[in-house]
C-alpha positions in Angstrom: 58.5 57.9 7.3 55.2 57.2 5.6 54.6 61.0 5.3 57.9 61.5 3.4 59.0 58.1 2.0 62.6 57.9 1.0 63.7 57.8 -2.7 64.6 54.3 -3.6 66.3 52.8 -6.6 64.1 50.1 -8.1 66.1 47.2 -9.3 65.3 44.6 -11.9 63.2 41.8 -10.6 62.9 38.2 -11.7 60.3 37.7 -14.4 57.7 36.4 -12.0 57.7 39.5 -9.7 56.8 43.2 -10.2 56.6 46.4 -8.3 53.3 47.9 -7.1 53.0 51.2 -5.4 50.8 52.1 -2.4 51.0 55.8 -3.2 51.0 57.4 -6.6 53.1 56.0 -9.4 56.4 55.9 -7.5 56.0 56.0 -3.7 55.9 53.2 -1.1 56.8 50.3 -3.4 56.0 46.7 -2.7 57.0 43.6 -4.6 54.1 41.3 -5.7 53.7 38.3 -7.9 53.3 39.1 -11.6 50.9 36.3 -12.4 48.1 37.7 -10.2 44.8 38.6 -12.0 43.7 42.2 -12.1 41.2 41.5 -9.4 43.8 39.8 -7.1 46.2 42.7 -7.6 43.5 45.2 -6.8 42.4 43.3 -3.7 46.0 42.9 -2.5 46.9 46.6 -3.0 43.7 47.6 -1.2 44.6 45.5 1.9 48.3 46.7 1.8 47.1 50.3 1.6 44.8 49.8 4.6 47.8 48.6 6.6 50.6 50.8 5.1 51.4 52.5 8.5 52.1 49.1 10.0 54.4 47.9 7.1 56.2 51.1 6.2 
Protein backbone atom coordinates (compact mmCIF):
# COMPACT_ATOMS: atom_id res chain seq x y z
CA UNK A 1 0.00 0.00 0.00
CA UNK A 2 1.17 3.51 -0.68
CA UNK A 3 0.24 4.56 2.87
CA UNK A 4 2.52 1.91 4.37
CA UNK A 5 5.04 0.86 1.73
CA UNK A 6 6.74 -2.46 2.45
CA UNK A 7 10.37 -2.62 3.50
CA UNK A 8 12.45 -3.64 0.52
CA UNK A 9 16.05 -4.69 0.22
CA UNK A 10 17.85 -2.47 -2.25
CA UNK A 11 20.18 -4.47 -4.43
CA UNK A 12 23.29 -3.37 -6.25
CA UNK A 13 22.43 -1.90 -9.63
CA UNK A 14 24.44 -1.74 -12.84
CA UNK A 15 26.63 1.38 -12.99
CA UNK A 16 24.22 3.17 -15.35
CA UNK A 17 21.22 2.93 -12.99
CA UNK A 18 20.41 4.35 -9.56
CA UNK A 19 17.62 4.39 -7.02
CA UNK A 20 15.41 7.42 -6.49
CA UNK A 21 12.76 7.68 -3.81
CA UNK A 22 9.30 9.13 -4.15
CA UNK A 23 8.91 9.56 -0.38
CA UNK A 24 11.63 10.55 2.03
CA UNK A 25 15.07 9.00 1.77
CA UNK A 26 14.02 5.36 1.72
CA UNK A 27 10.37 4.88 0.72
CA UNK A 28 8.78 4.10 -2.64
CA UNK A 29 11.95 3.39 -4.56
CA UNK A 30 12.16 3.61 -8.34
CA UNK A 31 15.10 2.87 -10.61
CA UNK A 32 16.23 5.63 -12.94
CA UNK A 33 19.09 6.25 -15.36
CA UNK A 34 22.19 7.54 -13.62
CA UNK A 35 23.26 9.83 -16.47
CA UNK A 36 20.25 12.16 -16.24
CA UNK A 37 21.01 15.79 -15.47
CA UNK A 38 19.83 17.26 -12.16
CA UNK A 39 17.02 19.03 -14.02
CA UNK A 40 15.94 15.81 -15.76
CA UNK A 41 15.97 13.85 -12.49
CA UNK A 42 13.94 16.54 -10.77
CA UNK A 43 11.39 16.62 -13.60
CA UNK A 44 11.14 12.82 -13.69
CA UNK A 45 10.69 12.51 -9.91
CA UNK A 46 8.03 15.25 -9.99
CA UNK A 47 6.04 13.39 -12.66
CA UNK A 48 6.43 10.04 -10.88
CA UNK A 49 5.33 11.57 -7.56
CA UNK A 50 2.22 13.02 -9.20
CA UNK A 51 1.29 9.51 -10.42
CA UNK A 52 2.57 7.43 -7.50
CA UNK A 53 -0.89 6.06 -6.61
CA UNK A 54 -1.13 4.61 -10.11
CA UNK A 55 2.31 3.01 -10.09
CA UNK A 56 2.57 1.77 -6.51
